[in-house]
Each structure stands twice: as structure tokens, then as C-alpha cells.
C-alpha positions, 0 to 999 in steps of 0.5 A: 993612537988607535983612538986617533986612527978611529976618529980620523976614519970616521971623519973621512967617512962623513966627508965622503957621505956629504960629497955624495949627498951634495952631488945627488941634490945638485942632480935632482935640482937640475932635472926637476923644473921649478913650479914657476918654470913649469907654469910659464908657456914657452916664449914665441920665437922672434925674427932677427928684428925682434918681431914675432915670427908668423906661423907657417900654415903648413906646419900647423897640427892636423885639423888646425886652421890659421887665423884669417883676418876679419873681412873689410866692411863693404861700403855701398854708395847711396842710390841717387834720389829719383828725378822729379816726376815732371822732368825729362829724366823721369821719362823712360828711354826707348831704344827705337821710335817704333816702341812709342807707337803711332807717335814714334812712327810719326817721328821716324817718318819725320827723321827720314825727311830730315836726313839730308839736313842732318848729314850736312852737319858733318860737312866742314862749312856746317861745322864752321858755322856751329864751331862756337856752340856747345851741344847739350848733354843728357843729365841722368847719364854720363856721355860716352866718347869711345863709340862708333856712332853718336847717339842723341836722345829725342825728347818728344811730346805729343800734341793734337794730331802731331808730335814735337821734338823739344830737344835732342841732348847727346848721350854718346859723343863718339868723338865727334866735334861739338859743332857737328852735334850742335848742328844736328840739335839745331836741326831737330829742336822744335821740329813737328811732324803730323801724327793722325790719331795722336792725342796731346799729353804724352812724352817719350825719350827716343834714342837716335843714332846720328848717321853720316 
């Protein structure tokens, strides 16, 4: 009987020791992460629809900056080719007749003489005569509608001791009907004015305000 009691006591001690070791082993395995878990970075948080959340710049660590998107490439339109050397578009524009020297002064005097005929183009009966005609436009610039005064570009060529207006295309339309502008072009086109001392072979483009 004493031998049986001793064996039972030893068995109870062994069971208790095994239970204590099992608890210690479970606690150790839960506290220490595995090597795979330690090497894997934490997953990025996701929004409700499953897409990754955007990083808030205000929550970045000190000294860090958010990643900026790459700038879009700048597309530059190619420059138009230069006009042919013998074209009127190759002749620089002048803001006033006086900038053309003696030839321009001759044009200015001639325009003063034509003022009554040009003013008549704004009259209803003159517009009725030119209603079916279309005014010619400059080729090297877009015409402008919203302006106070129409502007024509006088194409002037010099001849011996005189100047000639070859054409007067419209640069600024100023909401005037084509009949008014076509009438003015008809008055100006082909006009010659005396210009003592002027030699042949020069060309000018002079901007001219068509006043009522």
C-alpha cells in the first residue's frame, strides 16, 4: 500500500509539471512572431471599396515630402513657315503713313483728298450698291470683329515720282457690313498719288483707319 501511494504521488507531480510546461510553451509561441511574419511589411490600409488609401501629407514624418506626379510634357505648336519673299505678307506693316517717309506722306495727302468718297461708303445707298460684294482680308493675320474702327492694310508700291495703292485688305472688321468695306476698297484700289523724288521699286504696308 505505501508503494502504491508513492507511485500515485509521482504521477500527479508529472502531470502538473507537464501542464506548467504546456502553458509556458503556448505563452512563448504567442509572444514571439515567426521569421516570416517579422520579414513581411504591414499591409497598406484599404478604403471601403478596396482601393489603397491615399497618404495624408499632414501625417507624413518630419522632413518627408509627398510624391508629386510627373509634369505633363509641354507641346509647342510649330511656327508657320515664312511667307514668300515676293509676297505682300513678307512686307512689314507700318502703323502710320509717315513711317514710310516721302512715299507715306504722299499717301497721307491722297487719303485726305479721298475722304468724302470714303465717308460716302457708310451711306445706305452706297451699301446697297456693294451688298453683293465681299471684302478682301489680310492673309497673315486673323481679322478682328470687336473693335471701334475698321482698319485696312494699304498695299503701296512706288513708281517714278508717284505711289500707287494696289489693294487694301481688311485687318479689323469692327462689325461693319462687308458692303461698307468693299466700297472703301473699291475707292482705294488702284489709286495713284504724286510723290516728287520717290523712285520705283519699294513696297509698303500701311494700316489705315476707316473713319465715318
